[in-house]
C-alpha positions as CSV (number, residue, x, y, z in Angstrom):
1,M,58.0,72.3,95.8
2,H,57.1,69.7,98.4
3,S,60.5,69.9,99.9
4,H,59.8,73.6,100.8
5,E,56.5,72.8,102.6
6,S,58.5,71.6,105.6
7,K,60.9,74.5,105.3
8,W,58.1,77.1,105.1
9,P,55.3,76.1,107.5
10,L,53.6,79.5,106.7
11,L,52.8,81.0,103.3
12,G,55.9,81.4,101.2
13,I,57.3,82.3,97.9
14,E,60.8,82.4,96.4
15,F,61.9,84.6,93.5
16,D,65.0,86.0,91.8
17,L,65.9,89.5,92.9
18,T,67.3,90.5,89.5
19,D,64.3,89.8,87.2
20,H,61.7,89.0,90.0
21,Q,61.0,85.6,88.4
22,I,59.2,83.3,90.8
23,T,61.3,80.1,91.3
24,D,59.2,78.4,94.0
25,V,55.9,78.8,95.9
26,T,54.1,76.9,98.6
27,N,50.8,75.2,98.0
28,R,49.2,77.1,100.8
29,L,50.0,80.4,99.2
30,C,48.6,79.1,95.9
31,L,45.3,78.3,97.6
32,K,45.1,81.8,99.2
33,L,45.8,83.4,95.8
34,Q,43.5,81.0,94.1
35,K,46.1,80.1,91.5
36,T,48.0,76.9,90.6
37,R,51.7,76.5,91.0
38,E,52.1,76.3,87.3
39,E,50.3,79.6,86.8
40,L,52.8,81.3,89.2
41,L,56.1,79.6,88.5
42,N,58.4,81.5,86.2
43,Q,56.1,84.5,86.3
44,S,57.1,87.9,87.7
45,F,56.7,88.3,91.4
46,D,55.1,91.7,90.7
47,I,51.9,90.1,89.4
48,V,51.0,88.8,92.9
49,L,51.4,92.3,94.6
50,S,49.0,95.1,94.6
51,S,50.2,98.2,92.8
52,A,50.9,100.1,96.0
53,S,52.8,97.1,97.5
54,R,54.8,96.7,94.3
55,L,55.8,100.4,94.4
56,Y,56.8,100.0,98.1
57,F,58.8,96.9,97.4
58,L,60.8,98.6,94.6
59,S,61.4,101.8,96.5
60,A,62.0,100.5,100.1
61,M,62.8,96.8,100.1
62,Q,64.7,96.0,96.9
63,T,67.7,98.2,97.7
64,K,68.2,96.7,101.1
65,L,67.9,93.1,99.8
66,Q,70.4,93.8,97.1
67,K,72.8,94.8,99.9
68,G,72.1,91.5,101.7
69,I,70.0,93.2,104.4
70,D,66.9,91.2,105.4
71,C,63.5,93.0,105.7
72,E,61.3,91.9,108.6
73,Q,57.7,92.5,109.6
74,V,56.8,94.3,106.4
75,T,53.2,94.8,105.4
76,L,52.4,93.8,101.8
77,Y,49.1,93.3,100.0
78,F,48.8,90.3,97.7
79,R,46.3,90.1,94.8
80,S,43.7,87.3,94.7
81,A,40.5,86.6,92.9
82,A,38.6,87.5,96.2
83,G,40.5,90.8,96.5
84,N,43.7,92.0,98.1
85,I,45.1,90.1,101.1
86,M,47.1,92.0,103.8
87,C,50.1,90.0,105.1
88,L,53.0,90.5,107.5
89,C,56.1,89.4,105.6
90,D,59.7,88.6,106.3
91,A,62.0,88.9,103.2
92,I,65.2,86.8,103.7
93,C,68.2,86.8,101.4
94,Q,69.0,83.3,100.2
95,G,72.2,83.7,98.3
96,G,72.6,83.3,94.6
97,G,70.4,86.4,94.1
98,K,67.3,84.8,95.4
99,V,64.9,86.0,98.1
100,A,62.5,83.9,100.2
101,L,59.4,85.7,101.4
102,T,57.4,84.2,104.2
103,M,54.2,85.7,105.4
104,I,51.1,85.4,107.6
105,I,47.7,86.7,107.0
106,A,47.3,89.9,109.1
107,D,44.0,91.4,110.3
108,R,43.7,95.1,111.3
109,H,44.1,94.4,115.0
110,L,47.3,92.5,114.5
111,L,48.7,95.1,112.2
112,L,47.9,97.9,114.6
113,E,49.4,96.0,117.5
114,R,52.6,95.5,115.5
115,Q,52.6,99.1,114.4
116,L,52.1,100.2,118.1
117,M,54.9,98.0,119.2
118,S,57.2,99.3,116.5
119,E,56.3,102.9,117.4
120,R,56.8,102.2,121.1
121,D,60.3,100.8,120.4
122,E,61.1,103.7,118.2
123,T,59.8,106.1,120.9
124,N,62.0,104.3,123.5
125,S,64.9,104.6,121.2
126,I,64.3,108.3,120.7
127,N,63.9,108.8,124.4
128,N,67.2,106.9,125.1
129,E,68.9,109.0,122.5
130,L,67.5,112.2,124.0
131,I,68.7,111.1,127.5
132,K,72.1,110.4,126.0
133,R,72.2,113.8,124.3
134,Q,71.1,115.5,127.5
135,H,73.9,113.8,129.4
136,E,76.4,114.8,126.7
137,L,75.1,118.4,126.8
138,F,75.4,118.4,130.6
139,E,78.9,117.1,130.4
140,Q,79.8,119.7,127.8
141,K,78.4,122.4,130.0
142,E,80.5,121.2,132.9
143,E,83.5,121.0,130.7
144,K,82.9,124.5,129.4
145,A,82.5,125.8,132.9
146,R,85.7,124.1,133.9
147,L,87.6,125.5,130.9
148,L,86.3,129.0,131.6
149,S,87.3,128.7,135.3
150,Q,90.7,127.4,134.1
151,M,91.0,130.3,131.6
152,E,90.2,132.8,134.3
153,S,92.8,131.3,136.6
154,V,95.5,131.3,133.8
155,T,94.6,134.9,132.9
156,A,94.9,136.0,136.6
157,E,98.2,134.1,136.9
158,L,99.5,135.8,133.7
159,L,98.6,139.2,135.2
160,Q,100.3,138.3,138.4
161,T,103.3,137.1,136.5
162,E,103.4,140.3,134.5
163,K,103.3,142.3,137.7
164,L,106.1,140.3,139.2
165,A,108.1,140.7,136.0
166,A,107.5,144.5,136.1
167,L,108.6,144.6,139.8
168,G,111.6,142.6,138.9
169,Q,112.6,145.0,136.1
170,M,112.1,147.9,138.5
171,A,114.1,146.3,141.2
172,A,116.9,145.5,138.8
173,G,116.9,149.2,137.6
174,I,117.0,150.4,141.2
175,A,119.9,148.1,142.0
176,H,121.8,149.4,139.0
177,E,121.1,153.0,140.0
178,I,122.3,152.2,143.5
179,N,125.5,150.6,142.3
180,N,126.8,153.7,140.7
181,P,126.9,156.0,143.7
182,V,127.9,153.0,145.9
183,G,130.9,152.6,143.6
184,Y,131.9,156.2,144.3
185,I,131.4,155.8,148.0
186,Q,133.5,152.6,148.0
187,S,136.3,154.2,146.1
188,N,136.3,157.3,148.3
189,L,136.2,155.3,151.5
190,N,139.2,153.3,150.4
191,T,141.0,156.6,149.7
192,L,139.8,158.1,152.9
193,S,141.0,155.1,154.9
194,Q,144.5,155.4,153.3
195,Y,144.6,159.1,154.1
196,A,143.5,158.6,157.7
197,Q,146.1,155.9,158.2
198,R,148.8,158.2,156.8
199,L,147.7,161.1,159.0
200,I,147.7,158.9,162.1
201,N,151.2,157.5,161.2
202,L,152.3,161.1,160.7
203,I,151.1,162.2,164.1
204,H,152.8,159.2,165.7
205,R,156.1,160.2,164.1
206,A,155.7,163.9,164.8
207,S,156.9,165.5,168.0
208,V,153.5,165.7,169.7
209,S,153.7,165.3,173.4
210,D,151.6,162.9,175.3
211,K,150.0,165.8,177.1
212,Q,148.8,167.2,173.8
213,K,147.5,163.8,172.7
214,D,145.7,163.4,176.0
215,A,144.2,166.8,175.7
216,S,142.7,166.0,172.3
217,D,141.8,162.4,173.3
218,F,144.0,161.2,170.4
219,E,143.8,157.5,171.3
220,F,140.0,157.5,171.3
221,L,139.9,159.5,168.1
222,E,142.3,157.1,166.4
223,A,140.5,154.0,167.4
224,D,137.0,155.4,166.7
225,L,138.1,156.8,163.3
226,L,139.4,153.5,162.2
227,S,136.3,151.7,163.6
228,L,133.9,154.1,161.9
229,L,135.8,153.6,158.6
230,N,135.6,149.8,159.0
231,E,131.9,149.9,159.8
232,T,131.2,152.1,156.9
233,Q,133.2,149.8,154.6
234,E,131.1,146.9,155.9
235,G,127.9,148.8,155.3
236,V,128.9,149.6,151.7
237,Q,129.9,146.0,151.1
238,R,126.5,144.9,152.5
239,I,124.7,147.3,150.1
240,T,126.8,145.9,147.2
241,Q,126.0,142.4,148.3
242,I,122.3,143.2,148.5
243,T,122.2,144.9,145.1
244,R,124.2,142.0,143.5
245,S,121.7,139.5,145.0
246,L,118.8,141.5,143.8
247,T,120.2,141.8,140.3
248,Q,120.8,138.0,140.2
249,F,117.4,137.3,141.6
250,T,115.6,139.5,139.0
251,R,117.5,138.1,136.1
252,R,115.2,137.7,133.1
253,S,113.6,134.3,133.0
254,G,113.6,132.0,130.0
255,L,117.4,131.7,130.0
256,S,118.4,128.2,131.1
257,D,121.9,127.6,132.3
258,W,123.9,125.4,134.7
259,C,123.4,126.8,138.2
260,D,124.3,125.9,141.8
261,V,121.1,125.3,143.8
262,H,122.9,126.1,147.0
263,Q,123.9,129.5,145.7
264,Q,120.4,130.1,144.5
265,I,119.1,129.2,148.0
266,D,121.6,131.5,149.7
267,T,120.8,134.4,147.3
268,T,117.1,134.0,148.1
269,L,117.8,134.0,151.8
270,K,119.8,137.2,151.5
271,I,116.9,138.8,149.8
272,M,114.6,137.6,152.6
273,K,117.0,138.7,155.4
274,N,114.6,141.3,156.7
275,E,111.7,138.9,156.7
276,L,113.8,136.3,158.7
277,R,115.5,138.6,161.1
278,G,114.7,138.0,164.8
279,K,112.2,135.2,164.3
280,V,113.7,132.5,162.1
281,E,116.9,130.5,162.3
282,I,118.0,128.8,159.1
283,R,119.6,125.4,159.5
284,R,121.3,124.0,156.4
285,Q,122.2,120.3,155.7
286,F,123.8,120.6,152.3
287,A,125.1,117.6,150.5
288,E,127.8,117.9,147.8
289,L,125.7,118.5,144.7
290,P,126.5,118.9,141.0
291,E,125.0,121.8,139.0
292,V,121.5,121.7,137.6
293,Y,120.5,122.9,134.1
294,C,117.4,125.1,134.6
295,D,116.3,128.7,134.5
296,P,117.9,130.3,137.6
297,A,115.3,133.1,137.8
298,Q,112.4,130.6,137.9
299,I,114.2,128.4,140.5
300,S,114.9,131.4,142.6
301,Q,111.2,132.2,142.4
302,V,110.3,128.7,143.6
303,F,112.7,129.0,146.6
304,L,111.4,132.5,147.4
305,N,107.7,131.4,147.4
306,I,108.4,128.3,149.6
307,L,110.7,130.1,152.0
308,L,108.3,133.1,152.4
309,N,105.4,130.8,153.2
310,A,107.6,129.0,155.7
311,A,108.7,132.2,157.4
312,Q,105.2,133.6,157.5
313,A,103.9,130.4,159.1
314,I,106.2,131.0,162.1
315,D,104.6,133.3,164.6
316,R,107.2,134.2,167.2
317,F,110.4,132.1,166.7
318,G,111.1,128.9,164.8
319,Y,113.4,127.1,162.5
320,I,113.6,126.4,158.8
321,N,115.6,123.3,157.9
322,I,116.9,123.0,154.4
323,V,118.2,119.6,153.4
324,T,119.7,118.7,150.0
325,E,120.6,115.2,148.8
326,L,121.5,113.4,145.6
327,T,120.1,110.0,144.7
328,D,120.6,107.8,141.6
329,D,117.7,109.3,139.7
330,K,117.1,112.8,141.1
331,L,118.3,115.7,143.2
332,I,116.1,116.4,146.2
333,I,115.6,119.5,148.3
334,K,113.6,119.4,151.5
335,I,112.4,122.6,153.2
336,A,110.7,122.1,156.6
337,D,109.5,124.8,159.0
338,T,108.3,124.7,162.6
339,G,105.3,126.9,161.9
340,C,101.6,126.5,162.4
341,G,101.2,123.8,159.8
342,M,98.0,123.0,157.9
343,D,95.0,120.6,158.4
344,T,94.4,117.9,155.9
345,E,91.8,119.8,153.9
346,T,94.0,122.9,153.6
347,A,97.1,120.9,152.7
348,N,95.2,119.1,149.9
349,R,94.2,122.4,148.3
350,A,97.5,124.2,148.9
351,L,98.7,123.8,145.3
352,E,95.4,125.1,143.8
353,P,95.7,128.5,142.1
354,F,94.3,131.4,144.2
355,F,93.7,129.2,147.3
356,T,95.0,131.1,150.3
357,T,94.3,131.2,154.1
358,K,95.8,134.6,154.4
359,P,93.5,137.7,155.0
360,E,92.2,139.4,151.8
361,G,95.0,141.6,150.4
362,D,97.8,139.8,152.1
363,G,98.2,137.0,149.5
364,T,97.2,136.0,146.0
365,G,97.2,132.2,146.5
366,L,99.5,131.8,143.5
367,G,102.9,131.2,145.2
368,L,102.8,127.4,145.6
369,S,100.7,127.0,142.4
370,I,103.3,128.8,140.3
371,S,106.1,126.9,142.0
372,Y,104.4,123.6,141.3
373,S,103.9,124.6,137.6
374,I,107.6,125.6,137.3
375,M,108.8,122.3,138.8
376,R,106.5,120.2,136.6
377,S,107.5,122.2,133.5
378,I,111.2,121.1,133.9
379,G,110.2,117.5,134.6
380,G,110.5,117.7,138.4
381,D,108.0,117.6,141.1
382,L,106.8,119.5,144.2
383,R,105.0,117.8,147.1
384,L,104.2,118.8,150.6
385,S,103.2,117.3,153.9
386,S,101.9,119.2,156.8
387,E,100.5,118.7,160.3
388,H,98.5,121.3,162.1
389,G,100.4,122.8,164.9
390,K,103.7,121.1,164.0
391,G,104.8,122.6,160.7
392,T,105.1,121.9,157.0
393,E,107.7,120.2,154.8
394,V,108.0,120.8,151.1
395,F,109.8,118.3,148.8
396,L,111.4,119.5,145.6
397,S,112.9,117.0,143.1
398,F,114.9,117.6,139.9
399,P,115.2,114.8,137.4
400,A,118.5,113.2,136.7
401,S,118.4,114.5,133.1
402,L,119.0,118.0,134.4
403,V,121.8,117.1,136.8
404,L,125.4,117.7,135.6
405,K,127.2,114.4,135.2
406,E,130.8,113.9,136.3
407,G,133.1,114.8,133.4
408,E,130.5,117.0,131.7
409,H,130.7,120.8,131.3
410,G,127.9,123.3,131.4
411,S,127.5,125.4,128.3
């Protein structure tokens, strides 16, 4: 036991955790308990504890010690001839199923101080946990508000998309209805042109004097009749071209196919002809491009949104420059206008849903946002740069994976 006196400068006892048999004890503890070492060795550790401390040890400490968890600053009462002695104890697992219990005699003041310190630490821990929970709740609240806002934006975007889809269906129906009578007009005009030419040829061959021709102003009637027929033919062809473009533009989305982006741009410009007339000159710099695999209806919508914004940004007269080019990894389209442009703050928010600088009722703020979503959904990108008073340039890029390679065939 003397070897443990240096190891345990305080009161100490060692016992087996399985049967609680005391295997060692310091002389100082023997003196406090008023027992000899021989009276304590090989006895149960339970005999030196008060009944309450024995119950506490069995219920609260033994399970932890069996799991190899030390118990520190535990208050236990030890039995002695002079009465119970209150001690602050540390129970340390020693290996081999043994436990070393070191202790100091505790008075009420020390015990209360230790309890207060322990309660203070516990209070601080609870406060820190409450602060942590409060921060988590605040973050959850912000996330909930963000998700609600996003859901409202998506809902409004879906409503707008449904409206656009309904308008597209209506426009396609109108175009179809127009095509039928236009077909009759075209056929009749062709026949009428043939009849008119035959009548004119007949008059030329007939014995009609120059005086009679002059009296009826025949030369003017001949020229004007053919001119009227030609102009009417051109008008009908224009109606046919418009309805064809409208039908192509309102094609149901969700059907991907190989398409010519130049043709899509030209079709969109035809639809916008009235918007552009008299104030916008289109300048094209088209490179030789392969076809792109995408949804033509969606891509047409992207072009329409961007070109409409460009046209509406031009006050009196200006230019829209459309440049296409092909690099090793992407197909690029640049659409630049000479309109009013945007300041930095406006340009940074231009792709946000529902953000618009137009007067209320003149715009939804969804055009660029929807265009950006469409480009991102196919793996492409949409970026813009703008300078107030000088104009805006929009960059569209299609990934190489969507570009038709030489030797391939669209399906």
